N, C-alpha and C positions, 0 to 999 in steps of 0.2 A: 505493500499499499504507500502511494506515496507521501514522502512527508507533509506537506499542506494538506492535503486532503486528511490524515491522521490527525492534525492537530484541528482541524473545523470539525470533525465527528467528534472529538475529546473536548470540545467546547472551547479550545484555548483560541478562539479567533474572537472572540465578545472583545477583545479589548483592541484587536489590531485591527476590524473590518466592522467598519459603522456605516452610518449611512444607508440611502435606499438599497445598496446591493448587500450589505450588512444585516438589514431587516429581509431580504427576499430570501437569502442563503438561510439565518436563523429561522426562520417561517417554516422553509421546508426541511429543516432536520431537527425543529422542537427547541430551537436554541434561543437564548434573548440577544440577538446583534444587533440591539437596537440604540448603540451607545452615542449615536451622530457623526456625522464627518468633524465634529469638535474633536472628539477623543481623538480621531487619528491624528487630527493636525497637532494636537499636543504632544504625540509621539515621534513629531518631527514628519509626518509626512512621509508623498514619496519621494522627496528630494534627498533625504537619506538613504541611499541605496544599500542594503545588505541582504544576507539572507533572509531575514524575516520581513523586509520589505517585498522579497522576491516571491515568498510565498503569498503574502497578502494578494499580489499583483495575479498571481494564478490564479486563487480562490475568486477577485472580482472576474479576470475575465471568463473564465468559467463559468460562474453566475450569469454573467449580460450577456454571453454568447446564447445558451438554451433560452433565457427568459425574453432576450431579444427574436430570437429566433420563432418563437412562437408570437410573438407581438405580429411580426412581417408575415407569416402565415395566414393571420386573420385578417389580415389589412384590405384584403379584397371581396371580405365579406363571408367568406367561408375557409375552412383550413381544409386543403384536399388530399387523399390519398398518397400523391408524390413527394406534398410537401411533408407529411408525416414520416414517408419513408425514408427521404433525404434527412431528417432529424435522426432517424436509427442508424440511417449508414453511418454519420458522424461520430454517435454512440460505439457503432460496433469498431468502427475506425479506431476509435480511441481505447478500445478493450476495457472498457469500463467496469468495474467488479459489481456485484448486484446492490449497494447502495449506492454506488456513483450514478448508477442508471437509473435507480429510482429518482436519486436526487435531480437528475437532467430531466426526467418527464416532468418532474413536479413544476421545474420552473419552465418547460415549455408550456405547462398547462395555463402557468401563472400571468403570461406573457400573453395569453389570449383573452384574459378577462379585460372588460371595461376600462376599469382602473388602474390598469397597470403605468404607474409612474414612467413613461420613457424617457422623458428628457432628464429626468435626475437621474436615472439611472444613467445615461450614456454620459452626463458631465462628471457624475465618478468616473466612469471609467477613463474617461479623457484626463481627471485628474491622477487616477492612481497610475497610469502608463505614461505620465508625465514626459512629453514630447517624444515619447518611443515610436516614430511613426511607422515602422516596419509593424511594428504589433497592431497599431492599429488598423492597418492596411490590412491585415491578417484578418483580423475582427469582421472588418466591413468585406470581403473576400469569403467569409463564411457565410455572411448573411444577403451577398447579392446571389450564392449558389442555392440558398431556401428559395430566394424568390423565384431564379429561373428555373425551379424542380418540375415544374409543370408544363414546360418548354415554352413559355411566353412569358412578360415581363407586363403586368397588368398597371395600366396608370396609376391605382393608388399605390401598389407595391412601388414604383418608381418614385413616386411622392414621396413615400414612407425613408425610403433607403436616400436620397436626398436630403432628407432632415436630418439623417442619422448622420450622414457625412459632413455636415454642416456643423452639428452636437461635435463632432470628434474633430475636428478643425480643420478639415478637409475641404479644398476649393468644387467647385461646380465641375472643374475641367480636369480635375486629380478623381474625382467620381466619375466623370465620363470615359475616363481612362481606363480606369479600373472594372466598368461594366464591361467597357466594348473586349478588352481582353477576357472575362470572364466567360463573356458568351462565346468569343473564340476558343477558349480552353474546354468548355461544355461540348461543344461541336467536332473539335479535336479529336478530345478523349472520345465520345461516342463513336467517330469511326473507325477506331482501333487501329493496330499497327498494321494489318495487312491493307487497308485503306491505306494507310499512310506512305507505307512503302512503295506503292506505285507511284507516287509524286503527283495525285492527281491535282488538276487546278483548285478546287474545292478547298483540300487539305492543305496543299501551298499560298492560299489566300489566308487560312484560319493561321496557319503558323505563322505569318509576318504579324497578323493581329494580335496572337497571342505575344508576341513580343515588343508590341507597340510599334511596329515599323511597317515600311512599305516596300513593295518592289524596288522604288527609286532608291530608297535609302541606301549609302553606301555599305561595304564589306565592314569596313571601320566602326560605323554607325550599328550595324544589327551587332555583331561582336560586343560591342558596350554595353547596348542594351542587354544582350543574352547575360554578361557578368554582372550587370546592376540587379537584373531581376534573380538570379542566382544567391546571389547576396542576401536579397532582401527577402527570401525564401527558407534559407538556410536554418537548418531544423535545430542546430545545437546554437545559433546565434539566436534564434526566437527564444529559444525557452531562457537563454542566461537573460534575455530581456522581461521574462515572464510569462510567455507562453506556456500554459501546463503541459508536462511530459507527456501527456495520454495524447496529446495533440501532435506529437511528432510526426505523425504517419500521415498527417494530412498534411503537412509543410513536404515531407519527404516526397509525396506523391504530384504536389505542383512542382516542385524542381523537376522531378522527372520527367513531365510534360511540357515545362520548358526546354529543356535538354532535346526532349524528341523534337519538337519545334524547329530548335535550334539546327538541328541535323540535317532534317527536310530542308530547310532554306540554304543549307551550306551545300548539299550536296546538289540543290537546282543550280546553283550558280557556278559549280566546275563545268569547266570548256567541255563538249560532248568528245 
């Protein structure tokens, strides 16, 4: 059992994770994590980075991920089976134990409730992450994947995602870029290795979009984009910034897709 989770179920996070995230996690587990953000700030806040802070960010990220996932799933008026399935797949990838999975499901269901405090949850997550942009982007990528689970992005879901991005300090341009890359990654992944190996026009176009580049981009720009994305999604780097260790597999899969896209683009540019 991970150290942060062991402390959570032991009730030791009552003094570490306050605010709405602490209240959500506490209600899920039957603990009274409701001392508010003032208590967190008195402990030094996320500015003083140490093991305790990292564990608190991991707990905050876990709590926000599944509760906001539930909120977005409900954004278009109903929760589809595809959205439930992607939440379950995320839990499966994380290889959650029984207690963790129950907590994740409970948080997902809480996010679907009418009185879910979305803005307060996002504001606290941003504070906890303390300018760790790669971590915030990873959070948003997971939420975008939830919205795209049924194969389309409903206007209501897009409005919520834009609001989520803004509350987390990302610009509209950054959000649009992440969304375009997420759509391309979903399609690229669904085609499978066999289709990609054929270097079809569709796969190649999606590979460029996944990298955030175009056919007009230079080889140097494409390599730079590839290295930047690989660094942003490096599992160990993300965990060191507060990504729960259980989510390493999600980050690893993203790096594999980025590498596959880069290799496809690189092959297409080799002289015949």
